[in-house]
N, C-alpha and C positions, 0 to 999 in steps of 0.2 A: 652692389651686385647687379649685373645686367638683367633687365627685365625680358620676359618672353613676349614677343609681338604676336598678337592673336587677331584673327578676323572672325566676325560673327554677324548675326542678324538680330537687331534689337529695336526697341521703341525708345525714342528720345524723351518722351514726356512733354514735348512742345504742345502748345495749345492748338496749333494747326498741324494736323497730320501726325501727331505724336503717338497715336495708337497703331499706326502702320509700321510694320517691321521693315527696316532698311539696313543695308550694309554699313557696318561700322568697324572701326579698329580700336583695340584697347590693349593693355599690357597686363600680364600676370606675373606675380613674383615667382622666383625660382622655388622648387619644392623644398620644404623644410626636411629635417632629418627623417621624420616619420611619414612623409608624403610621397605620392606617386604622380608623375606627369604622364598624361594619357593623350595619345593622338585619337581624336574622335572619328569613328568610321560611320556610325549610324546614330540617329537620335529620334526617338518617338515624339509625336505631337499629342499632347494631353489637353483635355478640356480646361484644366487648370491654367495652362499657358495663356489661353484666351482670357480667362478671368483676370489673371495677373497683369497682362498687357493693358487691359481696359480698366484696371484699378477697381474692379467690381467689389473687392473686399476692403477697399479703402486703406491698404497698407503697402501699395507698390512704391518701390524706390526706383526712380529713373536715373540713368538709363537702365532699361530692363532687357536683359538677354535671356530668354526662356530656355527650357529644355532640361528635363530631369529623368529621361529614359535613355541612357547613354551606353553604347557599346563601342569599345575602342581597343587600341593596343598600347601597351606600356612603352613609353619612350625612355624614361629614366626613373630612378628611385632615389630617395634619400638614403644615407648610410645606415639608418636604423631599421629600414624596411627589410623584412625577412620572408614575407609571403609571396612576393612577386619579383619578376625579373624582366628585363627588356624583351619585348616581343610577345609577352603573354596577352591573350585576349581576355578582357575584363569588362566589368560593367559598373556603372554608378547610377543610383536611384535618386531619391528626393533629398538626400542629405549628404554632406561631405565632411561633417565634423560635429562634435558635441562637447559638453564639458568633460565627459568620460569618467566622472568621479561620483556622480549621484547614483542612487539606487537603481532607477530605470536604466541608466547607461551601463552600469556594471552587470545588469541582467540582459543586456542586448536589446533593450526596448528604448532606443535613443529617441524615438519619436515622441516620447514623454519626458525628455530631458528637463530636469528641474534646476539646471544651472542658471546663472544670472541672465543669460541671453536666450535660454532654450537651445534647441538644436540649431546648427548652422545649415541653412537650406542650400541646395545646389545652385539656386539663383534667388535673388531678392534678399540676400543677407540672412540675418538671424531670424528665428521664429518670432521673437519679440523685436520688431523692426527698429533699427538704429540708423537714422539718416546719414550718419558718418561712416557707415560700413555697408558695403554691398558685395554681392557675389554674382558672377556671370555664368550662365548655364551652358547647355549642350548644343545650342544653335551656334556653334563655334568650332574652330579648328582643333582646339585642345582644351584640356581642363586638368586641374590639380585637386586631389582629395587625400585626406588622411587615410592611411593604410587600412584601418578597420572598416572604412566605408567603401572600400573597393571590393567588388564581388568577383569570384571566379566563374567564368562562363563554361558550362559543360561542353565538351567537344562535339557532342551529337546534337547540339542546338544550332539551328540555322541563324547565323549572327545577323543577317539582313532583316530578320523578322522578330528576333528575340527581345529587342529593346523594350517593348511595352510590358514585359514581365516585371521589369524593375519598378514600375509604378502600378499600372492596372492589375498586374498579376498579384503583387503582394498586398495591394489594397483590398482585393476580394478574398485572397487566401487567409489573411489574418483573422477576420471575424468568423469565417467558416471553421477555421481551426479552433479558435477560442471557444466557440459554442459547441464544439465536439461533433460536427457533422460527420456522419458515418453511414455505412450500409444499413438500409432499412428506414432511414430518415426521408421525409418528404420535404423538399426544399423548393422554394419559389425564388426566382431571380427576376426582380422588377426592373425593367428597362434593359433593352438588348442593344447596347452600343459598345463603346470602347471598353468600359468596365464590365458591363453585363455579359458580353460574349465570353470574357475570360471567366466570369463567375459560373456560367453554365458548364464550361469545360472542366473547371477545377472541381466543382461540386459533384459532377458526374464521375470523375476519376476517384473521388473519395468514397464512392459507392452509393450515393444518394439517388433517389428518384427525383428528377429535376423537371420543374415546370417553368417555362419562360412566360413571364407576365408582361404584356405590352399593350399599348393603346392602338397599335397599328396592325391591322389584319395582314398587310403585305409583308410583315416580318415573320409570319408564321413559318413559311418554308425555310427561311434563313435560320430560324431558331432550331428547327428540327434537324437541319443539316449540321448545326453546331453540336448536336448530341442530346438536345432536350427530349425528354420522354413525352412531353405534352406542352401545349401552348394555351394560355388563358388570355383572352382579350378583356382588358380591365374595363372597357366602356360597355361591355355586354353585361347589363345588370343581372340578368337571369343566370348567366354563367358564373358570375361572382357569388351570387346567393347559393348556388349549388356547391361552390367550393368553400363555403364557410367551415371553419374549424378543421381544415384539411392539412395545414402545413405545420411542421415542427419548427421551421426556420425560414424567414424571408430576408433576402438581401436586396436592399433598394439602392439602385445606382442612378436614379434620376438626378441630374445636376442642377435643376432649377426648382424653385419653391413648388411644392405639391401638397395635396391634402392627404396626410398620413392616415386619417380616419377611414379612407376608402379601403385600406389594406388590412387594418387591425382585425376585422372580423374573420379574415382568412386563417388566423392563427389557432392552433389547437391549445388546449389547456397547458399552461406554462411554456408556451412557445415564445419565440423571440423574433423581433424585426429590427434589423440594424441598417442604418442609412450610411452610405459611404460616398455618394455623389454630391450631396448638398452640404455646403458649408454656410449655414445661415438658418433663419427660422423657417418652419413649415408654413404652408400657405394659410392654414387654420390651426387654432389651438388643439392640442390632443384631447380627445374625449376620454377622460380617465374612467368613466363608467365602463366603456368597452375594454379598457386595459385591465381594470381590476377584476371584472367578473370571471375572467379565465386566468388571472394571475400571470399575464403576459409581460414581456420585457420589451421596451422600446429604447433603443440605444443608437450610438454612433461609433464610428471607427475611423482612424486616420492612418493611412499608409501602413508601414510595419518597420521594425527595427532591422539591424544587420543580420541577426540570426534568422528571422523569418524570411528576409529577402534571399539569403543563400538557400534556405530550405525550399522556397518556391521555384527557384531556378533549377535545383536538383530534382524536385518533384515533376516539373514540366519535362525535364530531360528523361526521367524514368517512364513517364506516362505518354511520351511523345505528344505533348501539348505545345502548340505554337500559336501565337496570335495571328489573326487574319489581318494582313496589312496591305497597304498600297504604298509603294516606294515613290517618293517625289524628289525633285531637285529643290535646293534651298530657295531659288528665285520664285518658286510656286507657293511659298509658305503663306502669304497673305490670302491667296485664293483658298488654300486648304483650311485656314482658320475660319473663313467665311462659310465654308461648307460644313465644318464641324458645328458652327452655330446653327445652321439650318438642318442639321442631322442628315447630311448627305454623304457621309463616309461609311464604308463597310470594311473594317470596323475601327481601324487605327491607321493614321498616316505615319510613315517613318521616312525621315530625311536621309538621303544618301549624301553624306558630307563630302564626298569627292567632288560634288558640284560646287562646293564653296572653295575648295582648294585649287580648282582648275582655272 
């Protein structure tokens, strides 16, 4: 069967210049009976893309074509597909398939797939990497995904800005939902970047009183403009002491190693702190004395499954939440990744994929 010719931007993995994204061509298979072929219109740029391209997690399979915040239109579907038709506006997040048979998959929590390979990621292959199998993501002209992993985009969402909901949105929504954040709760969002700015908006829409917690005084006005009720500067020791035992829930979106012990004292009795930005060890070991004395919970969370991803798209449509984005052309992607590393983006880049097709 004839392959589908595809253009994309990816990293070759070469020793010289391998971490810089460049134009490349590759082929995709025709969609299977239960798969959907999508013309990509917009793709968000996630901090994870930078980590993966640089092999920071020591699991990158090259060539690496990043991108897992995808908005597009259906080109065609396999004969077994029932949810979508040609021309539908749809989205794809961090996964395109899973085993579909284990308990987590049956419950719509495919991010915890217990199959032999784990979930199939939108790029970089299986969750448990196999050098013989790779997938190429949304920095490209088209993509194919299993029907269950294709999301319906509500008609009142602005598609040029909605892409980050498919990763940043569900990544922050999932733990907020799991820990039952609601009206009357005091929530702190630590780190006001691509993830954190969505955390502020979502927690506020859930009815919580939201404090943005940041190291940067200059982000105070930005955080208040996002809807935060208050701003706490974490480097202000006196302000941190005054805020001790204040919060029911803390969502930490810092993407690099940090000292979690700085934030544990902010939690109330039986409160919880969940880290979503960091995939790796904390900067210092957790002091369990501080954890135990108020019976607090320190946890982590990873994206969300298909059910939660559709939920957060619908939630954002209902509450008129849209990510704050800056549209860029594909040829600007390397500069954009450098700015993400230097925390110079407000708050998420989105690639207009028409620039790759022209």
